[in-house]
N, C-alpha and C positions, 0 to 999 in steps of 0.2 A: 792838369799840366799838358795833356795831350793838345790841348787848343792852342798852345804855343808853337807846335811843330806844325801840326794840320791846320793852314790856313792859306789867304791866296798869296803872302809871300812865298809860300813853299813851292806853290805851283808856278809864281812867277819866275823863282830860281832855277825849276826845273827847264823852263822853256829856254831861259838864257843859257844853260848848261849844255841843254839838248842841240844849239844851235851849230858849233863847233864838230860836234859827234857826228851830228848828221850830214855836214857838207863831207866830213872825211869818208865817211860811210859811203855816201854816193859815189864820189870816186872810186874807192874799193871795189863797189859793185859792178862800176861801167866796166873796168877792166878784169874784174874777175869774169864776167859773163862774156869776156872775149879769151878766156883760157889761163890767163895769168892772175897769181896773187902778187900783188906789189906790196912787199915787206919794207920798202923805205918811205912809207907814209909818215911815219914817226918823224924822220930826218926832215921832212918837208913841211912837218908843222912848225919845226922848230926855225926852217931857214924861212918860212913865209912870215912867221910872228919878228924874226930881227930885221930882215928885209925891211917889212911894213912900217917897222917902228923908225928905222934909221932914215928909211924913205920919208916920212913926215916929218922928222926933225931937220933934215937937208931941206927940205921943201918948206921951211918954217911953219909947220904946224899944218899943213894940208893932209887932210886923211884920207883925200881922192888921190893925191900923188903915191901916198903909202901904200894904198890898196893897189895901184897900178905897177908900183914896182916890186912889190910881193909876186903879183900875177906872172911878170914878164922875168923875174929873176928862177921862179918855180917852173916856168916854162923852158928856160932855156937848159937849166940843168935836168929836167925832164927829158928833154930830147938827148942830152948827153946820154943819160942813163938808160934810155929806150936804144938807143944805138948799140950800147954794152950786152943789154939783155936781149932784145929783139933781132938787132941784125945781126950782132956776131955770136949770139947763145950763150952768154956768160949766166952761170947757176945763176937763178933769179932770189933763191932764199938767202946765199953768200953775198951777193951784191947788194941785197937790200940791207942787211943786218950790218955789212960793213960801212954802208952809206951812213945809216944810224949813228953808229958809232962817231965817224968821221965829222957828221954835224953837230952832234952833241960837244964835241970840242972844238971846234971852229966858232959856233955860235957864242961859246962861253968864252974864249978868248975876243971875239970880236967884241962881244959887249963888255969887255973890261977895258978896251982900249979905245973904243968908238967917241965916248964922251969928250975925251982928250983931242981927237981928232976932229970933232964938229964942235968945239968948244962950248961944250954944256956941261953941267955940274952932274946929270943922270942922264936916264933915258925915259924921263917921263914927257907923254904924248897927252893930249885931249883926247876923248873915246868919243865914237859916235853917239849920239844922241838918239834917244827911241822917238821912233814915227807913229803916234796914235793914228788910227785908222778911224776916218769921220764916219760917226753913227755907230760903229760896230765897236769902237773902244768903250762907247758908254753902256755898254749890256753888262747889265750885273754879273760879277764873278767872271763870268767868260771873256769879257771885254779886256779888263786888265791885264789878265793872263795870257791873252792869245793876241790881242790886236792894239797892244802898247808896248811894243816891242822894237828889239833893233830892225833897221832894214834888211840886215843880213838873215834874219829870223825868216823874213818875208821870202828873200831870195831863196833861201834851202828848202822851204815848203814848194813854191815855185818849181823849183831843180825838179824836185822829186816827182810832181806830177808830170812835168816835159820827159823827164826820164823814163818813168813807165809807160807813157804814149809813144814815144820814141822805140821800147824794144817791143812793143804789141803792137804797132800801126804804122810804120814806116819801114820801108827797104832796109835802111842804115840798120834799123835795129834790128830786124832779122838777120841781117848781114851777122851782126855781133854774136847775136845768138848762135848761127850756124859754126861760125868760128870756135866758139867755146864748146861746144858739144860734139862735133867731128869735125876738126881742121882740115884732114884728109879730102872729107866730101865736098866740104866748102871749097877746098880748092881745086879740086876736080869741077864743081860748077861755075868756077871762072872767077869766086871770090878772092882778093888779095888778103891772106892768110896775115902776113907780115907787116902790110898797111894798116889793116884794122887794129893788129895788136898794138901798133907802134903810136897810133892815133888816140886808141883808149888808154894807153899808158901814160901819155902825156896830159891829158884831161884829166887823171885821178890825180897827179902831182901838182896841178893849177888847184884843184879843188882843196887837196890837203894844206897848199899855201894860204888859200883863202881861210881855211878854219885857223891857222896859225895866225894870220893878219888881224881876226876877229879876236882871236885871244888875247893879243898885244894893245892894238889900237881900238879894238871896239867893245872891249871888256874889262880890262884890267888899268889898261892906261900906261904899260910900261911892259918891257921885256925882261923877264926872270929866265935865268938858265934853268933848262930842264922843263920846261913851263907845259911842255907837252903829257907829262906823267902818263905815258904809256897810251894815250887814245888813239894813236895808229895801230897797236895791236887790238884794242877793245875794237874799233871798226871792223875789222874782221870777224870778231865774234857778234857784231850787229848785224852783220852780212849774213851768216850763217842763220841765226836767229829767224831773221825777216826771210828767209827760205829762198834767198836771191832774186827779191822782188823790190820794186822800188817804195811802194806802201808798207811792206812788211817792216822793209828797212826804218821806215818813218818811225812807226810804232815801236819797233826796237828801240830805237836811239831816244825815244823817248821816257822807255823805260829804264836806260841807264842815264839818261838826264835826271829823273826823278832819284835813281840812287846816290850821285853826286850831291842834288840839292839836300837830301837828308844829311849828308857829311858836312855839307857847309853851314847848315841852319839847325844841327841839334842841339836843343837847349842843353847848357850843363848841368841843369838841375835834375834832367832826367837820367838820375845814375843807376838804374837798375839795370843799364847794358854797360859792359866797357868801352868807355870812347874807342879804344884802338879796334875793337870789332866794329865800330861803325865807321870808323876812317875807312878801313878795310874792305866796307861793302861794295863797292863797284868791282873790285878785285874779286871776290868771292863770288859774286854774281858771275863774273866772266869765267872762273873755272867751274862754276857749277853748270852753265849753259853750255859749254864745252864738252862736258862729260854727260850731259843728256842728248846732246844730238852729235854725238863722236861719229855715228852712222850715216850722217846725214852727207848725201851726196850732190855736190855743185857741179857745176861747168867744169 
């Protein structure tokens, strides 16, 4: 029976489901290292997903334009939210949660009226095809799992390596870390704390928007109300589990991706476990990790 579950298809699903989690988590990591916890990520996932879908339909099926519109939309609203939180000192927790609630209602409404505005029967779009990497995709077992995936997965992994390098080896990375660890000392050293936090906040919103765009036009081929499913909050737990490092975040995202893949691919004939327990696995894992690392200290 277990052979039906633990196979190449399971690990392929793990990689696909890890992709949006890793993108969101990287955004959360970047802004958290600067001293801000972006609780609005959930809303930006929904915004990116809907923007990408509507942009693709508006552009007669152009996925590239869909992604571009998602990035621009999330960047613009990210700037507006950064002005409120960073420039005017709005409470980041209250503002983030209020934004999430607003986006849940707005995207739900827009997804119901948009088909009529665009003269379509629904919000169905094409999805980004997988991009097999020459030679590597032919390697047994590992090739189909890791090297025959969406271009967005490769982008997420490359982004992880770049973020890790930037934090450790570049001046801007050191400045971000300094702002997160001791903003007063960083300001004394001539680093613009507000500018660093503003920039990293907008970057985190763009990454969340890219994750939402992947969910809608890179994975499902449609927009579904509430499709973020709490991933914006799970991303914060992934960053904590990864100990606020890029590589740690990658492996933590893979763990949560595996948990979600188990939910998706769990065979119905494995009845020894209640299906409700399996469905709740990612959230149980989230609560467990929060309890275990509750004393961990981040920036």
